[in-house]
Each structure stands twice: as C-alpha cells, then as structure tokens.
N, C-alpha and C positions, 0 to 999 in steps of 0.2 A: 524168616530168611530161608530160601531154599538152598540147600547145601547136598552136593554130590558126594556118595558115600559108595565106592566100589562100583561105579556105573549106576547106580539108583539115586535117586533124588527124595530128600525128607526135610520136613521143618526142623529149624533148630533154632535157638536163641544163642548170643554170643557167649551169656553168662546166666548160670542159674545156681540154687541151692538145693541140695539134697542130702539127706542123711548126715548133717552136721557139717558137709563140706562145700565150700565153693568151689564149683567146676565152671571152666572157661576155654573158649577155643584159644589155643595159644596162636596168636596173630603173626608172631615171629615166624613161624614155619610155613604160613601161606605164601604163594598157592600151591607149593608143591607137595605139602604134607598136611592133611587135616588132623590136627593132634589136639586131645582134650587133656587139660591138667586140673589138679585138683589140690584144694589146699584147705587146712583145718585151723590155721592159726591167722590172727589179724596181721602178725609182721610179715608172714608169707603173702597175704593180699597186698600188702603195702609194696612189697618187693616186685610182685607182678605189676603193679601200677608204674613203679619206678622204670623198671626194666622193659617196659613196653610189650609185655605178655598180651595185656589189655590196654586198649587205648582209644580215644575219642571221648570226649568231654562227657556225655551221658552214661557211655559204658563205665567210665572210670568212678560217676556218682554211684551206678549201681555196685561195683565192685566195694565201694567205701560203705554204703549201706549194709552190705553182707558182710564186711569185715567188722563193722560193729556190731551186727548180730552175733558173730562168732565171739566176739569178746564179751558180750552180755551173757551168751549161753555158757562160758567157761568162767564166769566170776572175774573177769580181769579187771583191772582198774580201766574205766571208761575214758576218763581224761588223757590217760597216757596214750591208750588206743587210738583216741582221735587225732592226738598230736602226731602220733607215728603215720597214720594215714595221710594228714594233711602236708606232712613234710615230703610226701613221695613225689610230687610234682608240683611246681608253684604257680601255675599259669591257669588251669583249666576251674573255672567257678563252680561246676556241679560238684567237684570233689569236697570244697569246702561245705557247699549248700547241704549234701548229701549226709556228711558227717554230723554237721549241727542238728539237722532235721532227726536223726537216729538219737542223738543225746537227748534231744527234747522228748521224743516219743518213749524213751526208756525212763527218763525222769518222770515221765506222766503215767508211768507202770504199765505201758503198752506190751504184750507180748513182742519179743523183738523179732521173731520168725515172720509174725503176721505184719509187724511194721515194715520190715524189710521188702517182704514180697509185695506189700502194698505200694511201697515206693518206686520199685521196680517195674510193677505193672503201670503206675502213673506215667512212667517214662514212656512206656510203649504206646499208652493212650495218646499221650501228648503228641508222639511221633506220627501217629495216625491221623490226627486232625492237622497237623503241619501238612501231610500230604495231601489233603482232601483241600485246604486252601492254596497250598503252591500249585497244584495240578490246573488250576484255574487260570494261571499266567503263563502255561505252556499251551501253545497253539498246535494244531496237527501239522506236520512237517517241519517243526522247529528242529534247529541244531544247538544243542545245550552244551554248556562247558562247565566243568567243575573241578575241583582241586582237592587234592589229599582224599582221606576217606571220611564220609559222613553218611555212611550206610547203616546196616543193621548190625554189621560188627562193631561199629562205632557207638551205637546208641541201643545195645540189647538186642532190638529187633525193628524192622521197617525202615529206620533211617531219617535223618533230617533233610539233608541236600538232596538224597536219594529218595526220599519219600514222594516228593511232587513227581518225579520221574516215573517211580513206580506207579503211582496212580495214574497219571497221564497215559502210560501204557495200557493199562487195566480199562480205562475208558475207550480204547480203540485209537488212540491217537499214533500216528506214526512219527517217530521221533529217533533221532541220533544224537549220541554222547561223546563229545572229545574228552577224554581223561589224561590230565597231565600226569606225567609220571611221579612227580613230588619228590625229588631229591631232598636231603640224602637218603631217608629211610623207604622211599619208594612205595609209599601208602596208597597213591592212585594206582600205580602200574600192577600192585601185588596184591591191594585188597578191593578197590573200587572195581577194576576191572574184572575180577574174579566174581564180585557179587553180580555185577551185570551179566556174565558170562553164564551164571547159574539161572538168571532170571530171563535169559535168551533176549536181552535189549541190545540192539545194535550199537556198537561203539567203536572207537580207535582209540589206542593210546598215543599220545604224543610226547615230544620233550618239552620240558617247562619252558626252555628258550623258543620253542615255536608257538606259544600261546598267540602273540600278537600276529603272526602270519594267519592262523586260522582265524582269530577274531576278526581280522580285516576283511577275509575272504567270505564270511557267511555264517558267523555264530550270531543267533538270534537272542540268546538269553544266557547269564551266567548265575549259577546258584552254587553258594558255598555253605559250609557249617561255621561255626564259632567256637572257641573256647572261652572267651570270656567277652562279655558286652557291656561297657560302661554307661552312666546315666546321660552323656551326652551323644550316645549312639557310635562313639569309637568302638572297634572291636578287635580283638586278637585272634588270628587263626594261624593256620600252618604257614611257615615261611615260604613267600612266593604268592600270598593271596594278594597282598598290597599293589603289586604291580599288575595283576589282572584287574583290578578295581580301578586303576589309573587309566589303562587301556579302554576299558569299558566306557568310562566317561568321555574319552577323547572320541571314541567311535560311536557313541550314543546306543550302546547296548545296555539294556536293563541289568543290574546288579543286584542280586538278592542274597540275603543272609538267612539261612534257615536254622532255628534254634528254639529250644523250650524255653519259657521263661527262667529256669532254674540257671541258665547260663547267663542271666543278666545280672550285673553287680550294680546295684544303684547306689551302693556305698562309695563307690569308685567314681569320681567326678568325670574323668576323661582318660583317654588312652596311653597318656605320658606316665600315667601313675600304675599301669599294669606292670608286675614283674615278668619279665621274659626268660623263659627257661634256657640255659646255656648248656648244651649237650657236649659229649666227648668230640673233639676233633677228628678222632678215629672214623666217626660215621661218615666224613667227607674223603679223608684219605686212604680208607680202605674199603673194599667190598668184601665182606667175611675177612678171612685171614689174609688176603691177597693187598698188598700196597699197590694203589693206583695213582699216587702222587709221587713226587721226588722225596726220598727220605731226607729229613733235615728241614723240608718247607713246614711252615705253621699253617694253621687253619682255625678258622673262628665258625662257631656252629650255633647260631640262635635257632631255637626249634619254631618260634613264631614270630609273625611280626603285626603291627599295629595298622589297621586301616582306619583313617579319618571318616567321620560320619558323612562327610559331604560328598563321598563316593557311593554312597549306598543309598539305591532306589527304594528298599523297603526291608523289613525284617518278618519272615514269614514265621508266625509263632503258632501255639496252639489256641490263641485268643484271636488270632486273625493276622492280617498283614498291617504292620504299623510302620509308620513313616519315623526316621530319627529324632524328629522334635517331639513325638508322642510318647517316648520312652519315659520322660519324667513323671508322665501322669500315672505310670504303674505303681505309685508308692502307695 
C-alpha cells in the first residue's frame, strides 16, 4: 500500500511485527492523521480489534495471528489468549480461523514468529491472486462501485475488493470508482477514498442513499468484501451491502464478492446462523463528541447485514471465481 508521509510516498502494510511488538496503522485516525500504535500484550491486541483500531476481516485475522504469537513468546495461557481474541468481535470469520490456525501451529512446535509471519504473508499472497482473477472482470472504461473498506488497510496489503481495481489500473484500464460513504463509521469515505487517493485511482465519494441513483445511471460492476461466507453462499458484510446487492440484481449489474478462503465458514449452513455484531448507538447519534440526533431518541446499530446467495454473481477468491453453488465443494 502506498502511504503519503509528509509529502512523500512509501510502501507500508496495515499491520506488522517487530521487536516483540505488534504495530499497526490506527485506522480511527485516518484520513487526517497517519498514526502508528504498538502493542506487546495479547489483551491490548484484542482491544485494538474491538475498538476498531484495526478493521477488515483479513487484517483482523493478521492481528489475531500476531496476538497469539505475543502470547506464546510471553508464555501466557494460549487457550485463554485465544478466547480473549475470539471475544473481540463476533462476525468476522478470519478472526476465528487465524486464532485456531496459530493454536495448532504452536501445538505442533512451530516457531510462533515464523508461524505468524507465514500466516500474514499468506493473506497478502491470496489478495494478490484475488486481484489477478478479479481484474479480468473489469473492462476498460468501467465504472465500479464498492462499499466499506476492503483495501490494503483491511487486508494487511493489496486488498480484496480493491485488489482487482488496483490490478486493472496496473493493466492500463481506465476505470472510475464510486465509493459509498458507509455510515455510521464512514469506512468508505475515510479509508477507501484515502487508499484510492494514494494510488491515484479516479473516484468519487457518494452518500450511501445515492447508490441506487448512480447504479441506475451507469455502474458496470459492483465488488465488495466479506466478513463471513456460509456454506450456501450467503455472506455477511458491512451494513448497507444487502441493498446494493438487491439493486444490482434488479438492474442486471454483476455483483461480486472478493474474499480469501479463510473468510468462508463451511461449518455454518446459511446466513441466518451468522451472529451479527451490535455496536454502540452513539456511533449513529454522534459524530465524535457532537450529538447529531435529538437527545433522548434511541438508535440501533448492527455492524453487518447478510446478503442471500441468490444476489451474488460470483466469489473472487485466491482459487479463482466461484459460483455460490460451488462453495460446498470446497470442503
């Protein structure tokens, strides 16, 4: 990921391990402040996942892998460390996948640093292949719509939904990206737009409620990420994804989900079994410390919604592009 620092640009990952510390870009401070935070205890890593210092299913998985590494290096109780991490957020499958992977690696006497670094590099390699497969779906001149952030910040590097966009640009295709703001945390406006700006990819931020207007007037393809994909092809992603999928179906716009295999939860049969995280109502009623809703009005704030498989054209994975009915064969 290209990151602007004091007028200069350098390559940086969203999260890394150095000198016994997990370091990560504090995504809560973007786009106005590029701040790096460091943690040396698994409980602090879990807190960073919970409070959205780091976000995006694959990056959360990377944080879990590094958190388990810290626990192993300190001789902590690994089962307790795993439960602490898994309790941080309930919806993203990569969190559970990475934690269990590290438990098994450490049980098999693998070096915890090497195991964690191997897992994180695997994420980046998978995203690179997602970009290669997905770029073939994007034509020169296409207008692409995405939702939330599924770029390098959410995936350590490269991205899932943004990986095909980056690769298409590298292939010389002229593309334009509609970035929905993604209320209430504004991940689209604050993170996706920031990444596209760093990369010099043409884009415009739009209000979430304007998605239908722009889809009706000239969006060629929709690509989103995912936090959990069930065995039947239903998937959970940031709140607001479901309505885009329904509109895409109505308007005959291809709707693709970009995600690594670690995001697939084949033990969960369908989307109605996915636990949806409920976050603080104040994320809706306030912006920072300022009230924007009438004091005394209640609010409900699900972080994700579930889109049924029938609205999905295909899943862009490191193994290729899969139809929803092909997911069961991955077992």
